[in-house]
C-alpha positions in Angstrom: 1.5 45.4 43.6 -2.1 45.2 44.7 -3.4 41.8 45.0 -7.1 43.2 44.4 -5.9 43.8 40.9 -4.6 40.4 40.3 -7.8 39.0 41.6 -9.7 41.3 39.3 -7.7 40.2 36.3 -8.0 36.3 37.1 -11.8 36.6 37.7 -12.2 38.5 34.2 -10.3 35.9 32.7 -11.9 33.1 34.0 -15.5 34.1 33.1 -14.4 33.9 29.4 -13.7 30.1 29.7 -16.3 28.1 28.0 -16.2 25.3 30.6 -17.0 27.6 33.5 -20.6 28.7 33.8 -20.1 31.1 37.0 -17.5 31.8 39.4 -17.5 33.6 42.7 -14.8 34.5 45.2 -15.9 34.5 48.9 -13.9 35.6 51.7 -14.3 33.5 55.1 -12.1 34.0 58.1 -9.9 36.1 55.8 -9.0 33.1 53.7 -10.4 33.5 49.9 -12.5 30.6 48.6 -13.3 30.2 44.7 -16.8 28.6 43.8 -16.6 27.3 40.5 -19.6 26.4 38.9 -18.7 24.1 35.5 -20.6 22.7 32.7 -22.0 19.0 33.4 -19.4 17.2 31.4 -16.3 18.9 33.0 -14.3 16.8 35.6 -12.6 18.1 38.7 -9.2 17.8 36.6 -10.4 20.0 34.0 -11.8 22.4 36.5 -8.5 22.6 38.3 -6.5 22.9 35.2 -8.7 26.0 34.0 -8.2 27.8 37.4 -4.4 27.1 37.3 -4.3 28.1 33.7 -5.9 31.5 34.3 -4.2 32.4 37.5 -0.9 31.8 35.8 -2.0 34.3 33.0 -3.1 36.6 35.9 0.4 36.4 37.5 2.3 36.8 34.7 5.4 39.2 35.0 4.8 39.5 39.0 6.6 37.7 41.7 3.7 35.9 43.0 3.0 31.9 43.8 -0.2 30.0 43.5 -1.5 28.2 46.5 -4.4 26.1 45.4 -6.4 23.3 47.3 -9.6 21.5 46.3 -12.0 21.5 49.3 -15.2 20.0 48.3 -17.5 19.4 45.2 -21.3 19.3 45.0 -22.7 18.2 41.4 -21.1 20.7 39.1 -20.0 23.1 41.8 -16.3 22.9 43.1 -14.7 24.7 45.8 -11.1 25.9 46.2 -9.0 27.7 48.8 -7.2 29.7 46.8 -4.5 32.5 47.7 -1.8 34.5 45.7 1.0 34.6 47.7 3.4 37.3 47.8 7.3 36.5 48.4 8.4 36.8 52.3 11.8 38.6 51.4 12.5 42.5 51.2 12.4 43.8 47.6 13.8 47.2 48.4 16.1 49.2 50.7 14.1 50.7 53.5 17.2 52.8 54.7 17.3 51.7 58.1 20.7 49.7 57.8 19.3 46.3 58.1 21.5 43.3 58.1 19.7 41.3 55.3 19.3 44.5 53.1 18.7 43.9 49.4 21.7 45.9 48.7 23.8 43.2 49.8 22.3 40.4 48.3 24.2 39.0 45.3 22.2 38.0 42.3 
């Protein structure tokens, strides 16, 4: 699973949202930030809900979680720290006879 594909899907979906004027992803110190420019009547809650809604649609069918934190705002611009997190557990057998092998896990 390539996270770049997830980001691309998310950005393509959210640009079609009528409340969003412009969205940009910036990487600073290895952490992705999303700059969301919205219409003047759109509140922070509505902007956050739109970002979450489109992120969930981009993650559908994949084992990811969303980490979204509001950072700051300036007039009609909202900045979020946003990450798609991959589970920290093995999802396949590597053949190295690990003690925590996925083969020994009960569903």
